[in-house]
PQR file of N, CA, C, O and H, with PARSE charges and radii, in Angstrom:
ATOM      1  N   UNK A   1     106.185  95.981 127.265 -0.4000 1.5000
ATOM      2  CA  UNK A   1     106.642  97.326 126.983 -0.0000 2.0000
ATOM      3  C   UNK A   1     107.655  97.714 128.062  0.5500 1.7000
ATOM      4  O   UNK A   1     107.470  97.428 129.245 -0.5500 1.4000
ATOM      5  N   UNK A   2     108.723  98.369 127.625 -0.4000 1.5000
ATOM      6  CA  UNK A   2     109.737  98.839 128.567 -0.0000 2.0000
ATOM      7  C   UNK A   2     109.974 100.326 128.321  0.5500 1.7000
ATOM      8  O   UNK A   2     109.837 100.810 127.197 -0.5500 1.4000
ATOM      9  H   UNK A   2     108.874  98.601 126.664  0.4000 1.0000
ATOM     10  N   UNK A   3     110.330 101.041 129.384 -0.4000 1.5000
ATOM     11  CA  UNK A   3     110.603 102.464 129.278 -0.0000 2.0000
ATOM     12  C   UNK A   3     112.099 102.669 129.102  0.5500 1.7000
ATOM     13  O   UNK A   3     112.896 102.148 129.882 -0.5500 1.4000
ATOM     14  H   UNK A   3     110.441 100.648 130.296  0.4000 1.0000
ATOM     15  N   UNK A   4     112.481 103.429 128.079 -0.4000 1.5000
ATOM     16  CA  UNK A   4     113.881 103.748 127.818 -0.0000 2.0000
ATOM     17  C   UNK A   4     114.007 105.238 127.525  0.5500 1.7000
ATOM     18  O   UNK A   4     113.008 105.921 127.304 -0.5500 1.4000
ATOM     19  H   UNK A   4     111.833 103.853 127.446  0.4000 1.0000
ATOM     20  N   UNK A   5     115.242 105.736 127.527 -0.4000 1.5000
ATOM     21  CA  UNK A   5     115.503 107.156 127.317 -0.0000 2.0000
ATOM     22  C   UNK A   5     116.387 107.327 126.087  0.5500 1.7000
ATOM     23  O   UNK A   5     117.489 106.782 126.017 -0.5500 1.4000
ATOM     24  H   UNK A   5     116.054 105.180 127.707  0.4000 1.0000
ATOM     25  N   UNK A   6     115.896 108.080 125.137 -0.4000 1.5000
ATOM     26  CA  UNK A   6     116.684 108.373 123.938 -0.0000 2.0000
ATOM     27  C   UNK A   6     117.914 109.190 124.342  0.5500 1.7000
ATOM     28  O   UNK A   6     117.814 110.079 125.188 -0.5500 1.4000
ATOM     29  H   UNK A   6     115.002 108.523 125.194  0.4000 1.0000
ATOM     30  N   UNK A   7     119.045 108.903 123.757 -0.4000 1.5000
ATOM     31  CA  UNK A   7     120.280 109.609 124.075 -0.0000 2.0000
ATOM     32  C   UNK A   7     120.230 111.029 123.524  0.5500 1.7000
ATOM     33  O   UNK A   7     119.931 111.241 122.349 -0.5500 1.4000
ATOM     34  H   UNK A   7     119.126 108.181 123.070  0.4000 1.0000
ATOM     35  N   UNK A   8     120.529 112.001 124.391 -0.4000 1.5000
ATOM     36  CA  UNK A   8     120.638 113.415 124.001 -0.0000 2.0000
ATOM     37  C   UNK A   8     119.432 113.895 123.210  0.5500 1.7000
ATOM     38  O   UNK A   8     119.578 114.481 122.137 -0.5500 1.4000
ATOM     39  H   UNK A   8     120.771 111.828 125.345  0.4000 1.0000
ATOM     40  N   UNK A   9     118.254 113.649 123.734 -0.4000 1.5000
ATOM     41  CA  UNK A   9     117.038 114.014 123.023 -0.0000 2.0000
ATOM     42  C   UNK A   9     116.188 114.951 123.867  0.5500 1.7000
ATOM     43  O   UNK A   9     116.234 114.909 125.096 -0.5500 1.4000
ATOM     44  H   UNK A   9     118.135 113.173 124.605  0.4000 1.0000
ATOM     45  N   UNK A  10     115.427 115.779 123.213 -0.4000 1.5000
ATOM     46  CA  UNK A  10     114.468 116.630 123.905 -0.0000 2.0000
ATOM     47  C   UNK A  10     113.381 115.783 124.544  0.5500 1.7000
ATOM     48  O   UNK A  10     112.898 116.089 125.634 -0.5500 1.4000
ATOM     49  H   UNK A  10     115.390 115.813 122.214  0.4000 1.0000
ATOM     50  N   UNK A  11     112.996 114.698 123.843 -0.4000 1.5000
ATOM     51  CA  UNK A  11     112.016 113.774 124.391 -0.0000 2.0000
ATOM     52  C   UNK A  11     112.729 112.942 125.433  0.5500 1.7000
ATOM     53  O   UNK A  11     113.766 112.343 125.145 -0.5500 1.4000
ATOM     54  H   UNK A  11     113.388 114.449 122.958  0.4000 1.0000
ATOM     55  N   UNK A  12     112.198 112.895 126.624 -0.4000 1.5000
ATOM     56  CA  UNK A  12     112.884 112.171 127.688 -0.0000 2.0000
ATOM     57  C   UNK A  12     112.696 110.670 127.548  0.5500 1.7000
ATOM     58  O   UNK A  12     113.501 109.996 126.904 -0.5500 1.4000
ATOM     59  H   UNK A  12     111.356 113.381 126.858  0.4000 1.0000
ATOM     60  N   UNK A  13     111.659 110.158 128.136 -0.4000 1.5000
ATOM     61  CA  UNK A  13     111.417 108.715 128.115 -0.0000 2.0000
ATOM     62  C   UNK A  13     110.442 108.353 126.993  0.5500 1.7000
ATOM     63  O   UNK A  13     109.616 109.166 126.579 -0.5500 1.4000
ATOM     64  H   UNK A  13     111.005 110.706 128.659  0.4000 1.0000
ATOM     65  N   UNK A  14     110.558 107.130 126.519 -0.4000 1.5000
ATOM     66  CA  UNK A  14     109.540 106.589 125.632 -0.0000 2.0000
ATOM     67  C   UNK A  14     109.396 105.114 125.935  0.5500 1.7000
ATOM     68  O   UNK A  14     110.268 104.503 126.552 -0.5500 1.4000
ATOM     69  H   UNK A  14     111.229 106.469 126.856  0.4000 1.0000
ATOM     70  N   UNK A  15     108.297 104.555 125.499 -0.4000 1.5000
ATOM     71  CA  UNK A  15     107.991 103.157 125.782 -0.0000 2.0000
ATOM     72  C   UNK A  15     108.212 102.357 124.505  0.5500 1.7000
ATOM     73  O   UNK A  15     107.744 102.728 123.428 -0.5500 1.4000
ATOM     74  H   UNK A  15     107.588 105.051 124.997  0.4000 1.0000
ATOM     75  N   UNK A  16     108.937 101.252 124.651 -0.4000 1.5000
ATOM     76  CA  UNK A  16     109.319 100.417 123.520 -0.0000 2.0000
ATOM     77  C   UNK A  16     108.720  99.030 123.696  0.5500 1.7000
ATOM     78  O   UNK A  16     108.762  98.465 124.789 -0.5500 1.4000
ATOM     79  H   UNK A  16     109.317 100.951 125.526  0.4000 1.0000
ATOM     80  N   UNK A  17     108.166  98.485 122.631 -0.4000 1.5000
ATOM     81  CA  UNK A  17     107.659  97.125 122.668 -0.0000 2.0000
ATOM     82  C   UNK A  17     108.861  96.180 122.704  0.5500 1.7000
ATOM     83  O   UNK A  17     109.591  96.064 121.721 -0.5500 1.4000
ATOM     84  H   UNK A  17     108.132  98.943 121.743  0.4000 1.0000
ATOM     85  N   UNK A  18     109.061  95.516 123.820 -0.4000 1.5000
ATOM     86  CA  UNK A  18     110.226  94.652 124.018 -0.0000 2.0000
ATOM     87  C   UNK A  18     110.251  93.486 123.040  0.5500 1.7000
ATOM     88  O   UNK A  18     111.314  92.927 122.773 -0.5500 1.4000
ATOM     89  H   UNK A  18     108.467  95.610 124.620  0.4000 1.0000
ATOM     90  N   UNK A  19     109.107  93.117 122.510 -0.4000 1.5000
ATOM     91  CA  UNK A  19     109.046  91.995 121.568 -0.0000 2.0000
ATOM     92  C   UNK A  19     109.652  92.354 120.210  0.5500 1.7000
ATOM     93  O   UNK A  19     109.927  91.464 119.404 -0.5500 1.4000
ATOM     94  H   UNK A  19     108.243  93.571 122.727  0.4000 1.0000
ATOM     95  N   UNK A  20     109.861  93.642 119.947 -0.4000 1.5000
ATOM     96  CA  UNK A  20     110.413  94.075 118.675 -0.0000 2.0000
ATOM     97  C   UNK A  20     111.938  94.182 118.672  0.5500 1.7000
ATOM     98  O   UNK A  20     112.535  94.475 117.636 -0.5500 1.4000
ATOM     99  H   UNK A  20     109.637  94.364 120.601  0.4000 1.0000
ATOM    100  N   UNK A  21     112.572  93.948 119.825 -0.4000 1.5000
ATOM    101  CA  UNK A  21     114.031  94.059 119.908 -0.0000 2.0000
ATOM    102  C   UNK A  21     114.674  92.840 119.258  0.5500 1.7000
ATOM    103  O   UNK A  21     114.373  91.698 119.605 -0.5500 1.4000
ATOM    104  H   UNK A  21     112.087  93.711 120.666  0.4000 1.0000
ATOM    105  N   UNK A  22     115.565  93.109 118.307 -0.4000 1.5000
ATOM    106  CA  UNK A  22     116.319  92.029 117.672 -0.0000 2.0000
ATOM    107  C   UNK A  22     117.691  91.896 118.321  0.5500 1.7000
ATOM    108  O   UNK A  22     118.092  90.799 118.710 -0.5500 1.4000
ATOM    109  H   UNK A  22     115.809  94.036 118.026  0.4000 1.0000
ATOM    110  N   UNK A  23     118.417  93.017 118.439 -0.4000 1.5000
ATOM    111  CA  UNK A  23     119.735  92.986 119.076 -0.0000 2.0000
ATOM    112  C   UNK A  23     119.940  94.224 119.938  0.5500 1.7000
ATOM    113  O   UNK A  23     119.298  95.257 119.748 -0.5500 1.4000
ATOM    114  H   UNK A  23     118.091  93.908 118.123  0.4000 1.0000
ATOM    115  N   UNK A  24     120.863  94.085 120.896 -0.4000 1.5000
ATOM    116  CA  UNK A  24     121.307  95.205 121.726 -0.0000 2.0000
ATOM    117  C   UNK A  24     122.823  95.201 121.645  0.5500 1.7000
ATOM    118  O   UNK A  24     123.469  94.208 121.977 -0.5500 1.4000
ATOM    119  H   UNK A  24     121.386  93.247 121.051  0.4000 1.0000
ATOM    120  N   UNK A  25     123.391  96.326 121.197 -0.4000 1.5000
ATOM    121  CA  UNK A  25     124.840  96.408 121.031 -0.0000 2.0000
ATOM    122  C   UNK A  25     125.431  97.437 121.972  0.5500 1.7000
ATOM    123  O   UNK A  25     124.825  98.469 122.262 -0.5500 1.4000
ATOM    124  H   UNK A  25     122.866  97.133 120.928  0.4000 1.0000
ATOM    125  N   UNK A  26     126.646  97.125 122.447 -0.4000 1.5000
ATOM    126  CA  UNK A  26     127.421  98.090 123.222 -0.0000 2.0000
ATOM    127  C   UNK A  26     128.473  98.669 122.298  0.5500 1.7000
ATOM    128  O   UNK A  26     129.513  98.050 122.076 -0.5500 1.4000
ATOM    129  H   UNK A  26     127.138  96.287 122.211  0.4000 1.0000
ATOM    130  N   UNK A  27     128.217  99.829 121.766 -0.4000 1.5000
ATOM    131  CA  UNK A  27     129.270 100.619 121.154 -0.0000 2.0000
ATOM    132  C   UNK A  27     129.545 101.590 122.294  0.5500 1.7000
ATOM    133  O   UNK A  27     129.073 101.312 123.396 -0.5500 1.4000
ATOM    134  H   UNK A  27     127.372 100.332 121.946  0.4000 1.0000
ATOM    135  N   UNK A  28     130.221 102.638 122.150 -0.4000 1.5000
ATOM    136  CA  UNK A  28     130.266 103.480 123.356 -0.0000 2.0000
ATOM    137  C   UNK A  28     128.871 103.767 123.911  0.5500 1.7000
ATOM    138  O   UNK A  28     128.696 103.919 125.121 -0.5500 1.4000
ATOM    139  H   UNK A  28     130.605 102.863 121.255  0.4000 1.0000
ATOM    140  N   UNK A  29     127.879 103.842 123.018 -0.4000 1.5000
ATOM    141  CA  UNK A  29     126.491 104.023 123.445 -0.0000 2.0000
ATOM    142  C   UNK A  29     125.737 102.712 123.221  0.5500 1.7000
ATOM    143  O   UNK A  29     126.213 101.823 122.514 -0.5500 1.4000
ATOM    144  H   UNK A  29     128.021 103.719 122.036  0.4000 1.0000
ATOM    145  N   UNK A  30     124.570 102.606 123.826 -0.4000 1.5000
ATOM    146  CA  UNK A  30     123.755 101.405 123.644 -0.0000 2.0000
ATOM    147  C   UNK A  30     122.866 101.589 122.424  0.5500 1.7000
ATOM    148  O   UNK A  30     122.106 102.553 122.335 -0.5500 1.4000
ATOM    149  H   UNK A  30     124.184 103.328 124.401  0.4000 1.0000
ATOM    150  N   UNK A  31     122.971 100.651 121.481 -0.4000 1.5000
ATOM    151  CA  UNK A  31     122.185 100.703 120.247 -0.0000 2.0000
ATOM    152  C   UNK A  31     121.242  99.504 120.243  0.5500 1.7000
ATOM    153  O   UNK A  31     121.674  98.353 120.312 -0.5500 1.4000
ATOM    154  H   UNK A  31     123.589  99.868 121.553  0.4000 1.0000
ATOM    155  N   UNK A  32     119.938  99.799 120.160 -0.4000 1.5000
ATOM    156  CA  UNK A  32     118.922  98.754 120.069 -0.0000 2.0000
ATOM    157  C   UNK A  32     118.486  98.673 118.610  0.5500 1.7000
ATOM    158  O   UNK A  32     118.066  99.672 118.026 -0.5500 1.4000
ATOM    159  H   UNK A  32     119.586 100.734 120.104  0.4000 1.0000
ATOM    160  N   UNK A  33     118.586  97.491 118.028 -0.4000 1.5000
ATOM    161  CA  UNK A  33     118.108  97.277 116.664 -0.0000 2.0000
ATOM    162  C   UNK A  33     116.794  96.509 116.750  0.5500 1.7000
ATOM    163  O   UNK A  33     116.701  95.482 117.422 -0.5500 1.4000
ATOM    164  H   UNK A  33     118.927  96.679 118.502  0.4000 1.0000
ATOM    165  N   UNK A  34     115.788  97.023 116.063 -0.4000 1.5000
ATOM    166  CA  UNK A  34     114.473  96.396 116.067 -0.0000 2.0000
ATOM    167  C   UNK A  34     114.353  95.436 114.894  0.5500 1.7000
ATOM    168  O   UNK A  34     115.167  95.470 113.972 -0.5500 1.4000
ATOM    169  H   UNK A  34     115.864  97.858 115.518  0.4000 1.0000
ATOM    170  N   UNK A  35     113.352  94.592 114.928 -0.4000 1.5000
ATOM    171  CA  UNK A  35     113.169  93.595 113.872 -0.0000 2.0000
ATOM    172  C   UNK A  35     112.929  94.225 112.506  0.5500 1.7000
ATOM    173  O   UNK A  35     113.160  93.576 111.486 -0.5500 1.4000
ATOM    174  H   UNK A  35     112.691  94.564 115.677  0.4000 1.0000
ATOM    175  N   UNK A  36     112.472  95.472 112.461 -0.4000 1.5000
ATOM    176  CA  UNK A  36     112.257  96.153 111.173 -0.0000 2.0000
ATOM    177  C   UNK A  36     113.510  96.872 110.682  0.5500 1.7000
ATOM    178  O   UNK A  36     113.477  97.534 109.645 -0.5500 1.4000
ATOM    179  H   UNK A  36     112.284  95.999 113.289  0.4000 1.0000
ATOM    180  N   UNK A  37     114.627  96.746 111.425 -0.4000 1.5000
ATOM    181  CA  UNK A  37     115.888  97.356 111.025 -0.0000 2.0000
ATOM    182  C   UNK A  37     116.143  98.729 111.623  0.5500 1.7000
ATOM    183  O   UNK A  37     117.259  99.240 111.529 -0.5500 1.4000
ATOM    184  H   UNK A  37     114.654  96.208 112.267  0.4000 1.0000
ATOM    185  N   UNK A  38     115.136  99.340 112.236 -0.4000 1.5000
ATOM    186  CA  UNK A  38     115.309 100.657 112.846 -0.0000 2.0000
ATOM    187  C   UNK A  38     116.261 100.542 114.035  0.5500 1.7000
ATOM    188  O   UNK A  38     116.211  99.569 114.788 -0.5500 1.4000
ATOM    189  H   UNK A  38     114.229  98.925 112.313  0.4000 1.0000
ATOM    190  N   UNK A  39     117.128 101.544 114.197 -0.4000 1.5000
ATOM    191  CA  UNK A  39     118.083 101.553 115.300 -0.0000 2.0000
ATOM    192  C   UNK A  39     117.760 102.703 116.237  0.5500 1.7000
ATOM    193  O   UNK A  39     117.457 103.813 115.797 -0.5500 1.4000
ATOM    194  H   UNK A  39     117.169 102.334 113.585  0.4000 1.0000
ATOM    195  N   UNK A  40     117.826 102.430 117.528 -0.4000 1.5000
ATOM    196  CA  UNK A  40     117.587 103.429 118.553 -0.0000 2.0000
ATOM    197  C   UNK A  40     118.826 103.517 119.441  0.5500 1.7000
ATOM    198  O   UNK A  40     119.361 102.491 119.861 -0.5500 1.4000
ATOM    199  H   UNK A  40     118.071 101.529 117.885  0.4000 1.0000
ATOM    200  N   UNK A  41     119.279 104.723 119.726 -0.4000 1.5000
ATOM    201  CA  UNK A  41     120.399 104.916 120.646 -0.0000 2.0000
ATOM    202  C   UNK A  41     119.809 105.426 121.951  0.5500 1.7000
ATOM    203  O   UNK A  41     119.117 106.443 121.981 -0.5500 1.4000
ATOM    204  H   UNK A  41     118.845 105.556 119.385  0.4000 1.0000
ATOM    205  N   UNK A  42     120.095 104.700 123.035 -0.4000 1.5000
ATOM    206  CA  UNK A  42     119.478 105.009 124.320 -0.0000 2.0000
ATOM    207  C   UNK A  42     120.541 105.213 125.397  0.5500 1.7000
ATOM    208  O   UNK A  42     121.692 104.805 125.240 -0.5500 1.4000
ATOM    209  H   UNK A  42     120.657 103.873 123.011  0.4000 1.0000
ATOM    210  N   UNK A  43     120.132 105.854 126.496 -0.4000 1.5000
ATOM    211  CA  UNK A  43     121.038 106.137 127.601 -0.0000 2.0000
ATOM    212  C   UNK A  43     121.308 104.916 128.476  0.5500 1.7000
ATOM    213  O   UNK A  43     122.381 104.811 129.069 -0.5500 1.4000
ATOM    214  H   UNK A  43     119.197 106.185 126.624  0.4000 1.0000
ATOM    215  N   UNK A  44     120.357 103.999 128.564 -0.4000 1.5000
ATOM    216  CA  UNK A  44     120.505 102.839 129.427 -0.0000 2.0000
ATOM    217  C   UNK A  44     121.606 101.917 128.897  0.5500 1.7000
ATOM    218  O   UNK A  44     121.866 101.877 127.694 -0.5500 1.4000
ATOM    219  H   UNK A  44     119.485 104.084 128.082  0.4000 1.0000
ATOM    220  N   UNK A  45     122.250 101.180 129.805 -0.4000 1.5000
ATOM    221  CA  UNK A  45     123.250 100.201 129.395 -0.0000 2.0000
ATOM    222  C   UNK A  45     122.548  98.973 128.827  0.5500 1.7000
ATOM    223  O   UNK A  45     121.350  98.776 129.031 -0.5500 1.4000
ATOM    224  H   UNK A  45     122.039 101.213 130.782  0.4000 1.0000
ATOM    225  N   UNK A  46     123.309  98.155 128.113 -0.4000 1.5000
ATOM    226  CA  UNK A  46     122.712  96.933 127.570 -0.0000 2.0000
ATOM    227  C   UNK A  46     122.222  96.027 128.690  0.5500 1.7000
ATOM    228  O   UNK A  46     121.198  95.357 128.549 -0.5500 1.4000
ATOM    229  H   UNK A  46     124.282  98.315 127.947  0.4000 1.0000
ATOM    230  N   UNK A  47     122.951  96.006 129.805 -0.4000 1.5000
ATOM    231  CA  UNK A  47     122.531  95.188 130.949 -0.0000 2.0000
ATOM    232  C   UNK A  47     121.198  95.669 131.516  0.5500 1.7000
ATOM    233  O   UNK A  47     120.360  94.853 131.901 -0.5500 1.4000
ATOM    234  H   UNK A  47     123.782  96.550 129.920  0.4000 1.0000
ATOM    235  N   UNK A  48     120.994  96.984 131.570 -0.4000 1.5000
ATOM    236  CA  UNK A  48     119.726  97.531 132.060 -0.0000 2.0000
ATOM    237  C   UNK A  48     118.578  97.158 131.118  0.5500 1.7000
ATOM    238  O   UNK A  48     117.483  96.821 131.570 -0.5500 1.4000
ATOM    239  H   UNK A  48     121.675  97.646 131.257  0.4000 1.0000
ATOM    240  N   UNK A  49     118.833  97.218 129.819 -0.4000 1.5000
ATOM    241  CA  UNK A  49     117.793  96.856 128.853 -0.0000 2.0000
ATOM    242  C   UNK A  49     117.422  95.389 128.997  0.5500 1.7000
ATOM    243  O   UNK A  49     116.242  95.039 129.003 -0.5500 1.4000
ATOM    244  H   UNK A  49     119.722  97.492 129.452  0.4000 1.0000
ATOM    245  N   UNK A  50     118.431  94.531 129.114 -0.4000 1.5000
ATOM    246  CA  UNK A  50     118.161  93.094 129.278 -0.0000 2.0000
ATOM    247  C   UNK A  50     117.353  92.858 130.545  0.5500 1.7000
ATOM    248  O   UNK A  50     116.404  92.074 130.529 -0.5500 1.4000
ATOM    249  H   UNK A  50     119.389  94.815 129.109  0.4000 1.0000
ATOM    250  N   UNK A  51     117.707  93.519 131.638 -0.4000 1.5000
ATOM    251  CA  UNK A  51     116.962  93.366 132.892 -0.0000 2.0000
ATOM    252  C   UNK A  51     115.523  93.823 132.729  0.5500 1.7000
ATOM    253  O   UNK A  51     114.605  93.162 133.215 -0.5500 1.4000
ATOM    254  H   UNK A  51     118.478  94.156 131.651  0.4000 1.0000
ATOM    255  N   UNK A  52     115.315  94.949 132.051 -0.4000 1.5000
ATOM    256  CA  UNK A  52     113.953  95.447 131.836 -0.0000 2.0000
ATOM    257  C   UNK A  52     113.130  94.470 130.994  0.5500 1.7000
ATOM    258  O   UNK A  52     111.954  94.238 131.272 -0.5500 1.4000
ATOM    259  H   UNK A  52     116.061  95.486 131.657  0.4000 1.0000
ATOM    260  N   UNK A  53     113.755  93.906 129.972 -0.4000 1.5000
ATOM    261  CA  UNK A  53     113.042  92.939 129.133 -0.0000 2.0000
ATOM    262  C   UNK A  53     112.699  91.693 129.945  0.5500 1.7000
ATOM    263  O   UNK A  53     111.589  91.172 129.839 -0.5500 1.4000
ATOM    264  H   UNK A  53     114.711  94.095 129.747  0.4000 1.0000
ATOM    265  N   UNK A  54     113.633  91.217 130.747 -0.4000 1.5000
ATOM    266  CA  UNK A  54     113.361  90.041 131.584 -0.0000 2.0000
ATOM    267  C   UNK A  54     112.249  90.331 132.586  0.5500 1.7000
ATOM    268  O   UNK A  54     111.370  89.494 132.791 -0.5500 1.4000
ATOM    269  H   UNK A  54     114.535  91.641 130.834  0.4000 1.0000
ATOM    270  N   UNK A  55     112.276  91.508 133.213 -0.4000 1.5000
ATOM    271  CA  UNK A  55     111.217  91.892 134.158 -0.0000 2.0000
ATOM    272  C   UNK A  55     109.862  91.958 133.448  0.5500 1.7000
ATOM    273  O   UNK A  55     108.848  91.508 133.982 -0.5500 1.4000
ATOM    274  H   UNK A  55     112.990  92.188 133.046  0.4000 1.0000
ATOM    275  N   UNK A  56     109.860  92.518 132.254 -0.4000 1.5000
ATOM    276  CA  UNK A  56     108.636  92.607 131.465 -0.0000 2.0000
ATOM    277  C   UNK A  56     108.080  91.214 131.175  0.5500 1.7000
ATOM    278  O   UNK A  56     106.890  90.959 131.362 -0.5500 1.4000
ATOM    279  H   UNK A  56     110.684  92.884 131.821  0.4000 1.0000
ATOM    280  N   UNK A  57     108.941  90.329 130.722 -0.4000 1.5000
ATOM    281  CA  UNK A  57     108.479  88.975 130.383 -0.0000 2.0000
ATOM    282  C   UNK A  57     108.019  88.206 131.615  0.5500 1.7000
ATOM    283  O   UNK A  57     107.062  87.435 131.538 -0.5500 1.4000
ATOM    284  H   UNK A  57     109.907  90.536 130.570  0.4000 1.0000
ATOM    285  N   UNK A  58     108.685  88.403 132.747 -0.4000 1.5000
ATOM    286  CA  UNK A  58     108.229  87.770 133.991 -0.0000 2.0000
ATOM    287  C   UNK A  58     106.850  88.292 134.377  0.5500 1.7000
ATOM    288  O   UNK A  58     105.997  87.529 134.831 -0.5500 1.4000
ATOM    289  H   UNK A  58     109.463  89.029 132.810  0.4000 1.0000
ATOM    290  N   UNK A  59     106.634  89.590 134.196 -0.4000 1.5000
ATOM    291  CA  UNK A  59     105.334  90.173 134.542 -0.0000 2.0000
ATOM    292  C   UNK A  59     104.233  89.617 133.644  0.5500 1.7000
ATOM    293  O   UNK A  59     103.105  89.416 134.094 -0.5500 1.4000
ATOM    294  H   UNK A  59     107.327  90.209 133.827  0.4000 1.0000
ATOM    295  N   UNK A  60     104.556  89.370 132.383 -0.4000 1.5000
ATOM    296  CA  UNK A  60     103.567  88.845 131.441 -0.0000 2.0000
ATOM    297  C   UNK A  60     103.333  87.364 131.644  0.5500 1.7000
ATOM    298  O   UNK A  60     102.188  86.917 131.718 -0.5500 1.4000
ATOM    299  H   UNK A  60     105.473  89.534 132.017  0.4000 1.0000
ATOM    300  N   UNK A  61     104.408  86.598 131.734 -0.4000 1.5000
ATOM    301  CA  UNK A  61     104.298  85.145 131.762 -0.0000 2.0000
ATOM    302  C   UNK A  61     104.431  84.543 133.161  0.5500 1.7000
ATOM    303  O   UNK A  61     104.130  83.365 133.353 -0.5500 1.4000
ATOM    304  H   UNK A  61     105.338  86.961 131.673  0.4000 1.0000
ATOM    305  N   UNK A  62     104.872  85.322 134.127 -0.4000 1.5000
ATOM    306  CA  UNK A  62     105.050  84.809 135.481 -0.0000 2.0000
ATOM    307  C   UNK A  62     106.074  83.684 135.496  0.5500 1.7000
ATOM    308  O   UNK A  62     107.081  83.751 134.791 -0.5500 1.4000
ATOM    309  H   UNK A  62     105.116  86.279 133.971  0.4000 1.0000
ATOM    310  N   UNK A  63     105.829  82.677 136.276 -0.4000 1.5000
ATOM    311  CA  UNK A  63     106.736  81.536 136.344 -0.0000 2.0000
ATOM    312  C   UNK A  63     106.234  80.379 135.485  0.5500 1.7000
ATOM    313  O   UNK A  63     106.527  79.217 135.764 -0.5500 1.4000
ATOM    314  H   UNK A  63     105.011  82.623 136.848  0.4000 1.0000
ATOM    315  N   UNK A  64     105.481  80.704 134.448 -0.4000 1.5000
ATOM    316  CA  UNK A  64     104.923  79.709 133.547 -0.0000 2.0000
ATOM    317  C   UNK A  64     106.040  78.962 132.842  0.5500 1.7000
ATOM    318  O   UNK A  64     106.982  79.574 132.339 -0.5500 1.4000
ATOM    319  H   UNK A  64     105.242  81.648 134.222  0.4000 1.0000
ATOM    320  N   UNK A  65     105.939  77.657 132.805 -0.4000 1.5000
ATOM    321  CA  UNK A  65     106.977  76.835 132.141 -0.0000 2.0000
ATOM    322  C   UNK A  65     106.346  75.886 131.187  0.5500 1.7000
ATOM    323  O   UNK A  65     107.046  75.112 130.533 -0.5500 1.4000
ATOM    324  H   UNK A  65     105.174  77.160 133.214  0.4000 1.0000
TER
END
């Protein structure tokens, strides 16, 4: 799970299951597309999202190979 911020929303942060992310696009805003087709526009950059997902996976799997 990663914490992200919806763009221009009354709700500040929300937690997203990182395993459901299909794509992350850089339009002027960052658009996350989930495996079910739902799109989320967030304040974080695509690089920040990728880093959060990598940190999440490292925390879950450690250095397991």
